[in-house]
C-alpha positions in Angstrom: 23.5 -117.6 94.1 26.7 -117.9 91.7 25.8 -118.1 88.2 28.6 -119.8 86.1 29.1 -118.9 82.5 29.6 -121.4 79.9 32.8 -120.9 78.2 32.5 -119.6 74.6 33.5 -121.5 71.7 34.9 -120.1 68.3 35.3 -116.4 67.9 33.2 -113.3 68.4 31.0 -112.1 65.8 33.0 -108.7 65.8 36.2 -111.0 64.8 36.8 -112.5 61.2 39.5 -114.9 60.5 40.5 -113.6 57.1 41.4 -110.1 58.6 43.4 -111.8 61.3 45.5 -113.3 58.8 48.5 -111.3 57.8 50.0 -111.5 54.3 53.6 -112.4 54.1 55.9 -109.4 53.5 56.7 -109.7 50.1 53.0 -110.1 48.9 51.8 -107.0 50.5 54.9 -105.0 48.9 53.5 -106.8 45.3 50.1 -105.7 46.0 51.1 -102.1 47.0 53.4 -102.0 43.7 50.4 -103.2 41.6 48.0 -100.6 43.0 50.5 -97.8 42.6 51.6 -98.7 39.2 47.8 -99.1 38.1 47.5 -95.3 39.5 50.1 -94.1 37.7 49.1 -95.8 34.2 45.7 -94.1 34.7 47.5 -90.6 35.4 49.9 -91.0 32.7 46.9 -92.0 29.9 44.8 -89.3 31.3 47.9 -86.7 30.6 48.6 -88.1 27.4 44.8 -88.0 26.0 44.1 -84.5 27.7 47.4 -82.8 27.3 49.6 -84.4 24.6 47.0 -86.1 22.2 43.9 -84.5 23.0 42.8 -84.5 19.3 40.3 -87.5 19.8 38.3 -86.4 22.7 38.2 -83.0 21.1 36.9 -84.3 18.0 34.4 -86.4 20.0 33.3 -83.4 21.7 33.0 -81.1 19.0 30.8 -83.7 17.0 28.3 -83.1 19.5 27.9 -79.2 19.3 30.2 -77.7 16.5 29.2 -77.5 13.2 30.8 -76.2 9.8 28.1 -74.3 7.9 28.7 -73.9 4.0 28.3 -70.2 3.0 27.1 -70.3 -0.9 29.1 -69.0 -3.4 27.0 -66.8 -6.1 27.6 -68.3 -9.5 29.1 -66.0 -12.3 26.9 -64.0 -14.7 26.6 -65.0 -18.4 26.4 -61.6 -20.4 26.3 -60.7 -24.0 29.1 -58.9 -25.8 27.4 -55.8 -24.8 26.8 -56.6 -21.0 23.5 -57.4 -21.2 22.4 -60.1 -18.8 21.8 -63.5 -20.2 22.2 -65.5 -16.7 22.0 -64.5 -13.1 21.8 -66.1 -9.8 19.2 -64.8 -7.4 19.3 -65.5 -3.7 17.0 -68.3 -2.5 16.0 -70.2 0.8 16.1 -74.0 1.5 13.6 -75.1 4.1 14.8 -78.1 6.0 14.2 -80.1 9.2 15.4 -81.8 12.2 12.6 -84.8 11.7 12.4 -85.6 15.5 11.6 -82.0 16.7 9.7 -81.1 13.5 7.1 -84.0 14.4 6.0 -82.0 17.5 4.2 -79.4 15.3 0.5 -79.4 15.8 -2.2 -79.7 12.7 -2.5 -76.1 12.6 1.3 -75.4 12.3 1.6 -78.1 9.8 -1.0 -76.8 7.9 0.3 -73.1 7.7 3.7 -74.6 6.7 2.2 -76.7 4.0 0.2 -73.9 2.3 2.9 -71.7 2.5 5.2 -74.3 0.7 2.3 -75.1 -1.8 2.5 -78.9 -0.6 0.0 -81.5 0.8 -0.1 -82.4 4.4 0.5 -86.1 3.4 3.5 -84.8 1.6 4.9 -82.7 4.4 4.2 -85.6 7.1 6.1 -88.1 4.7 9.0 -85.9 4.8 9.3 -85.2 8.8 8.6 -88.9 9.2 12.3 -89.6 8.2 14.3 -91.2 11.0 17.1 -89.0 9.7 18.6 -86.1 11.7 18.1 -83.9 8.6 15.8 -83.7 5.9 14.9 -81.3 2.9 11.5 -79.8 3.1 11.8 -77.7 0.1 14.5 -76.0 -1.8 14.7 -72.8 -3.9 11.9 -71.2 -1.7 11.7 -67.1 -2.3 12.8 -64.9 0.4 9.3 -63.4 0.9 7.9 -67.2 1.7 10.8 -67.9 3.8 10.6 -64.8 5.9 6.7 -66.0 6.4 7.8 -69.1 7.5 10.4 -68.0 9.9 8.0 -65.6 11.6 5.8 -68.9 12.5 8.7 -70.1 14.8 8.2 -73.8 13.9 9.9 -76.4 15.9 12.6 -78.4 14.1 12.1 -76.1 10.6 15.3 -74.1 9.5 16.4 -72.3 6.6 19.8 -71.8 4.7 20.7 -69.5 1.9 20.9 -70.6 -1.7 20.8 -69.4 -5.2 18.6 -70.0 -8.1 19.5 -69.3 -11.7 17.3 -67.0 -13.4 17.5 -66.4 -17.3 16.0 -62.9 -18.3 16.2 -63.9 -22.3 14.2 -67.0 -21.9 13.9 -69.3 -24.7 15.6 -66.9 -27.1 18.9 -68.0 -25.8 18.0 -71.4 -24.3 20.2 -73.5 -26.4 23.4 -71.6 -26.2 23.3 -70.5 -22.7 21.8 -73.8 -21.2 20.8 -74.1 -17.9 21.5 -75.4 -14.1 20.2 -78.0 -11.8 18.7 -77.4 -8.3 22.4 -77.7 -7.1 23.5 -74.9 -9.0 25.5 -76.9 -11.4 25.5 -76.7 -15.2 23.5 -79.0 -17.0 23.5 -77.7 -20.5 24.8 -75.2 -23.0 27.4 -72.7 -21.6 26.4 -73.4 -18.2 27.7 -76.9 -18.7 30.8 -75.8 -20.9 32.2 -73.0 -18.6 31.2 -74.7 -15.4 34.6 -74.6 -13.6 34.8 -70.7 -14.3 31.1 -70.0 -13.3 30.8 -72.0 -10.4 33.1 -70.4 -7.8 34.0 -71.8 -4.3 31.9 -72.1 -1.2 32.9 -70.8 2.0 32.3 -71.8 5.4 31.9 -70.8 9.1 31.9 -72.8 12.5 29.3 -72.6 14.9 27.8 -73.8 17.9 24.5 -75.7 17.6 22.2 -76.7 20.5 20.3 -80.1 19.7 17.4 -78.3 18.2 19.8 -76.8 15.6 19.8 -73.4 16.8 23.3 -71.5 16.3 24.2 -70.5 19.8 27.7 -69.2 18.8 30.3 -68.6 16.1 33.7 -69.9 16.8 36.7 -70.0 14.7 37.5 -68.0 11.5 34.8 -67.6 8.8 36.3 -68.7 5.6 34.7 -66.4 2.8 33.2 -67.8 -0.5 34.6 -66.9 -3.8 32.0 -65.9 -6.2 32.4 -67.4 -9.9 33.5 -65.4 -12.5 31.6 -63.8 -15.1 31.5 -65.1 -18.8 31.1 -62.7 -21.4 29.8 -64.2 -24.7 30.2 -63.0 -28.4 26.6 -63.3 -28.4 24.6 -60.1 -29.7 21.4 -60.1 -28.1 19.7 -57.7 -30.7 21.1 -60.1 -33.3 20.0 -63.1 -31.6 16.6 -61.9 -31.3 16.2 -61.1 -34.8 17.7 -64.5 -35.8 15.2 -66.5 -33.3 12.0 -64.3 -34.6 12.8 -64.7 -38.5 13.6 -68.6 -37.8 10.3 -69.1 -35.6 8.3 -67.4 -38.3 10.0 -69.5 -41.3 9.3 -72.7 -39.5 5.8 -71.8 -38.8 5.0 -70.6 -42.3 6.3 -73.6 -44.0 4.6 -76.0 -41.6 8.6 -77.4 -41.0 9.8 -79.9 -38.1 12.5 -77.6 -36.8 14.9 -75.3 -37.9 18.2 -73.7 -37.0 20.2 -70.1 -37.8 23.7 -69.3 -37.1 25.5 -65.8 -37.5 29.2 -65.4 -37.6 31.5 -62.5 -37.7 33.9 -63.1 -40.3 36.6 -60.7 -38.8 37.1 -62.9 -35.8 34.7 -65.9 -35.8 32.7 -64.9 -33.0 29.1 -66.3 -33.0 26.8 -63.4 -32.9 23.8 -65.5 -32.8 22.9 -69.2 -32.7 18.9 -70.2 -32.3 17.0 -73.4 -32.7 13.4 -74.1 -33.1 11.5 -75.7 -31.3 13.0 -74.3 -27.9 12.1 -74.2 -24.4 11.9 -71.7 -21.4 14.9 -72.4 -19.0 13.2 -70.6 -16.2 10.1 -73.3 -16.5 11.6 -76.8 -17.3 8.7 -78.9 -16.1 7.3 -80.2 -19.3 10.4 -80.5 -21.5 10.9 -82.9 -24.5 14.1 -84.1 -25.8 13.1 -82.0 -29.2 13.1 -78.9 -27.3 16.4 -79.6 -25.5 18.2 -80.5 -28.6 20.6 -77.6 -30.0 20.5 -78.7 -33.3 22.8 -76.4 -35.1 25.5 -77.9 -33.2 24.5 -81.4 -32.3 22.5 -82.7 -35.2 23.6 -83.4 -38.8 22.0 -83.2 -42.0 23.1 -83.8 -45.7 23.5 -80.5 -46.9 22.6 -80.4 -50.4 23.8 -77.8 -52.9 25.4 -75.4 -50.4 28.5 -77.7 -50.9 29.1 -77.2 -54.6 31.0 -73.8 -54.1 33.6 -75.8 -52.6 34.0 -78.3 -55.4 34.1 -75.0 -57.9 36.8 -73.5 -55.7 38.9 -76.7 -55.5 38.6 -76.7 -59.5 39.5 -73.1 -59.8 42.2 -73.2 -57.4 43.9 -76.4 -59.1 43.5 -74.6 -62.6 41.1 -77.3 -63.8 38.7 -74.8 -65.1 38.4 -71.1 -65.3 35.4 -68.6 -64.2 34.0 -68.9 -67.8 34.9 -72.6 -68.4 32.0 -74.1 -70.4 30.5 -77.4 -69.2 27.9 -79.3 -71.1 25.1 -80.1 -68.8 22.8 -81.3 -71.3 20.3 -83.2 -71.3 19.9 -82.5 -67.6 21.0 -85.9 -66.4 24.1 -88.1 -66.0 24.6 -91.9 -65.6 27.6 -93.1 -63.6 27.6 -96.9 -63.5 23.9 -98.1 -62.6 22.8 -94.6 -60.9 21.8 -91.8 -62.9 21.9 -88.1 -61.3 19.7 -85.0 -62.7 19.1 -81.5 -62.4 15.9 -79.9 -60.9 15.6 -78.1 -64.2 17.5 -79.5 -67.3 20.1 -77.2 -68.8 22.6 -76.9 -71.8 26.2 -75.7 -71.9 27.0 -73.6 -68.8 29.9 -71.7 -67.7 31.4 -72.8 -64.3 29.9 -69.5 -62.8 26.5 -70.6 -63.9 26.8 -74.1 -62.9 27.0 -72.4 -59.3 24.4 -69.7 -60.1 22.0 -72.1 -61.6 22.7 -75.0 -59.2 23.4 -78.0 -61.6 24.2 -81.3 -60.2 25.5 -82.4 -63.6 27.8 -79.7 -64.1 29.4 -79.6 -60.5 29.6 -83.5 -60.8 31.4 -83.4 -64.1 34.0 -81.0 -62.2 34.3 -83.0 -59.5 35.1 -86.2 -61.5 38.1 -84.4 -62.6 40.1 -85.0 -59.4 41.0 -87.8 -57.4 38.9 -89.0 -54.2 41.9 -88.1 -52.2 42.0 -84.6 -53.7 38.3 -84.0 -53.0 38.6 -85.5 -49.4 41.6 -83.4 -48.4 39.7 -80.4 -49.3 36.7 -81.2 -47.6 38.6 -82.1 -44.4 40.7 -78.9 -44.7 37.5 -76.7 -44.2 36.4 -78.7 -41.4 33.9 -81.2 -42.4 34.1 -84.6 -40.5 35.6 -82.9 -37.4 34.0 -80.8 -34.6 34.4 -77.2 -34.6 36.2 -77.2 -31.4 33.9 -74.6 -29.9 34.1 -76.5 -26.2 30.4 -76.8 -26.6 28.6 -79.8 -24.9 27.4 -82.4 -27.5 29.6 -81.0 -30.7 29.3 -83.8 -33.7 32.0 -84.6 -36.0 29.6 -84.9 -39.0 30.2 -87.6 -41.7 33.2 -87.9 -44.3 33.8 -91.1 -45.1 37.4 -92.4 -46.0 38.3 -91.5 -49.6 39.5 -95.1 -50.4 36.0 -96.5 -50.1 34.4 -93.8 -52.5 33.1 -95.2 -55.8 32.7 -92.7 -58.7 29.1 -92.2 -58.0 29.7 -91.3 -54.3 32.2 -88.7 -55.1 29.7 -87.3 -57.8 27.0 -87.0 -55.1 29.1 -85.5 -52.4 30.4 -82.9 -54.8 26.6 -81.5 -54.5 26.1 -82.3 -50.9 24.8 -85.9 -50.9 26.3 -88.8 -49.0 28.0 -86.3 -46.6 26.6 -85.1 -43.4 27.4 -81.7 -41.5 26.3 -79.8 -38.7 24.9 -76.2 -39.4 27.4 -74.9 -37.4 30.1 -76.5 -39.4 28.7 -75.3 -42.6 28.6 -71.7 -41.7 32.4 -72.0 -40.4 33.3 -73.3 -43.7 31.6 -70.5 -45.5 34.5 -68.0 -43.5 36.8 -69.0 -46.2 34.5 -67.1 -48.6 34.4 -64.0 -46.5 38.0 -64.3 -45.6 40.1 -64.3 -49.0 40.3 -68.0 -48.7 41.1 -68.3 -44.8 39.0 -70.6 -42.7 38.6 -68.9 -39.2 38.4 -70.6 -35.8 34.9 -70.2 -33.9 34.6 -68.7 -30.5 31.5 -68.4 -28.5 33.4 -66.1 -26.1 33.9 -62.2 -27.0 37.3 -62.1 -28.7 39.7 -59.7 -27.6 41.1 -56.9 -29.5 43.5 -59.1 -31.3 41.7 -61.6 -33.5 42.6 -64.9 -34.1 44.5 -66.2 -37.1 42.9 -68.0 -39.8 44.2 -71.2 -41.7 44.7 -70.5 -45.6 42.8 -72.9 -47.6 42.1 -71.2 -50.9 44.0 -68.2 -52.8 42.3 -64.5 -52.6 41.9 -64.8 -56.4 40.1 -68.1 -55.9 38.0 -66.7 -53.5 37.2 -63.6 -55.4 36.1 -65.3 -58.1 33.7 -67.8 -55.9 32.2 -64.6 -54.3 31.3 -63.5 -57.8 29.3 -66.6 -58.6 27.7 -66.6 -55.2 26.6 -63.1 -55.8 25.0 -64.5 -59.2 23.3 -67.4 -57.1 21.4 -64.6 -55.2 20.8 -62.5 -58.2 17.6 -62.3 -60.3 18.8 -65.2 -62.5 19.9 -67.3 -59.6 18.3 -70.0 -57.2 17.8 -67.2 -54.4 16.6 -64.2 -55.6 14.5 -63.8 -52.3 17.9 -64.0 -50.1 18.8 -60.4 -51.6 19.2 -57.8 -49.1 18.2 -53.9 -49.9 21.2 -52.1 -49.9 23.6 -54.7 -49.6 25.4 -56.9 -52.3 24.8 -60.4 -51.0 26.2 -63.8 -52.1 25.3 -67.3 -51.0 24.2 -70.9 -52.0 20.6 -72.7 -51.7 20.6 -76.3 -50.7 17.8 -78.6 -50.9 18.4 -82.1 -49.8 16.1 -85.3 -49.3 16.1 -86.9 -45.8 17.4 -90.5 -45.3 14.8 -92.8 -43.4 15.7 -96.4 -43.0 18.3 -96.1 -45.2 16.4 -94.8 -48.5 15.8 -91.2 -49.4 12.5 -90.2 -48.4 10.1 -87.4 -49.8 11.1 -85.0 -46.9 13.4 -82.4 -47.3 16.1 -79.9 -45.4 16.2 -76.6 -46.9 18.8 -74.4 -46.3 20.8 -71.2 -47.3 24.2 -70.0 -46.3 25.5 -66.8 -47.6 28.0 -63.8 -46.9 27.7 -60.0 -46.9 28.4 -57.3 -48.1 30.3 -58.7 -51.2 32.4 -55.9 -51.6 34.0 -56.1 -48.0 32.4 -59.4 -46.2 31.7 -59.1 -42.6 29.1 -61.7 -41.8 28.2 -65.2 -42.5 24.6 -66.4 -42.2 23.3 -70.0 -42.3 19.6 -70.8 -42.1 18.3 -74.5 -42.0 14.5 -75.5 -42.1 13.7 -79.3 -41.3 11.0 -80.8 -43.3 9.0 -77.8 -44.8 5.7 -79.2 -45.6 3.4 -76.3 -46.4 4.2 -75.3 -50.0 7.7 -75.0 -51.6 10.3 -77.1 -50.2 13.4 -75.2 -51.9 16.0 -73.7 -50.0 15.6 -70.5 -52.2 12.0 -70.0 -51.1 12.1 -71.5 -47.6 15.7 -70.4 -46.1 16.1 -67.7 -48.4 13.6 -65.0 -46.9 14.7 -65.6 -43.4 18.3 -65.3 -44.6 17.5 -61.9 -46.1 15.8 -60.5 -42.6 18.6 -62.0 -40.6 21.5 -60.8 -42.6 19.8 -57.2 -43.3 18.9 -56.9 -39.7 22.4 -57.9 -38.4 24.2 -55.7 -40.8 22.2 -52.7 -39.8 22.7 -53.5 -36.0 26.4 -53.7 -36.5 26.6 -50.3 -38.6 27.8 -51.9 -41.6 27.9 -49.4 -44.6 25.5 -50.4 -47.5 27.4 -51.3 -50.8 24.5 -51.1 -53.2 22.1 -48.3 -54.0 18.9 -49.2 -51.6 16.5 -48.2 -54.7 18.1 -50.6 -57.2 18.4 -53.1 -54.8 14.7 -52.9 -53.8 13.6 -53.0 -57.5 15.4 -56.1 -58.0 14.1 -57.5 -55.1 10.8 -56.8 -56.7 11.7 -58.4 -60.0 12.8 -61.5 -58.4 9.4 -62.0 -56.8 7.7 -61.9 -60.4 
């Protein structure tokens, strides 16, 4: 039997009509060239990125595992003139975390960490709940605590070295040394004023870290840190402590609001001591107030009162208007100028110029002052530094207030001659008195220890004028003067009291600023000491009674500390001291 097959229609299933179609010759060559061109472009691009210009890929790769770790520089030390430590940086640790890894800690691990860091569990959970890749847990942790934390080997918890500033002298030098913040940058005082010198420059090292933050390997060169430079102050810690204790005692004894004291070496303008009360402990600043932080001796102004009178007398002597023994009629103890009347605390009759300073007569001083034009007086006040900052380079220095002379009325000229209507800082007043300690030269002040060659002062008064003024100042601190309590056993002392009303709401209130500024030893002046007590309220408010005794203790202790030879018999001086108390 013959089987007949049906003829097939179409194509076999193994054949494709598309594949059977042949491209035209030029098309196939074009496709080949395009494919070859694309391949060459990829090769060239790869060569460019990986060989010629590989910075981008290298950067992307490095960003995933390379890290630059900062190596903290140690902040420079602050020392006094004798090298005693006032501020030093101590090594501490920062505890930080990678939140994603730290969240894997179990409850017991969290409790252990929180206990070591003196934190609550909720506070710790709040920190590691962050979505960031890095977060601080706690800064400035002691090395001992950091070692105990490291021993726990907690996931995601890491440490870095940093420094914490420590102040060995605490509240005694707080206002002059200042303090730093948690980032070791100066915020107050010398720490801020000399920030650029103290700070130093941080170093760095490049490392490979894994995803958990662990250092796998050091790569590249290490840039060493440059520690900050040490700063040597002119401050003498012994004199500073003496001034601090005596000022504190005076403020507390007289129920005062505040006070300040400054000690200056007249030979070179060095600030040997600068203290304020109230003060604070820079090592523990959790409960600080504005009153504690204020460096009143530099940043606050006050009407100085009668401590200004020697400048008026010096101007009159310098211009030949009066002599040491020229008689001024101060009777009946008051004087009317226009609608206003000025008066003396105790009425006097005829007084010599020297006695005007000795007895602190407002009437006598005003009569001397009115013999000058306003411009002459203004020029003199300006020349000794009133109305301008003392240029210590200290943060917060004030200019004080010295109004333009063109606006002075006769009553204002009279009152400014004895320290009302003008405002100064305590450091300005102390500096101004260097003219009486330096034979008429005004000395620039320095917070830093001065080199062997002292700076030159500016001539304000002649040596003869100053010689006569020093005799007047010694009389003012004598038994018949306003400040017998300011004398120092064994030394001849000269100075002037100040008792000034305070201004509140534009009017003079029954509140006072008591002050005393003086020099010693009179035979060869070395030191200027200025003491100011703000609002004494327990008993007397006069400068001789309130500030005079503190001046005596500070000046006497400072002279002995520096080894200055006495220029008066101790027995005689002591007898006179007792007589002055009667």
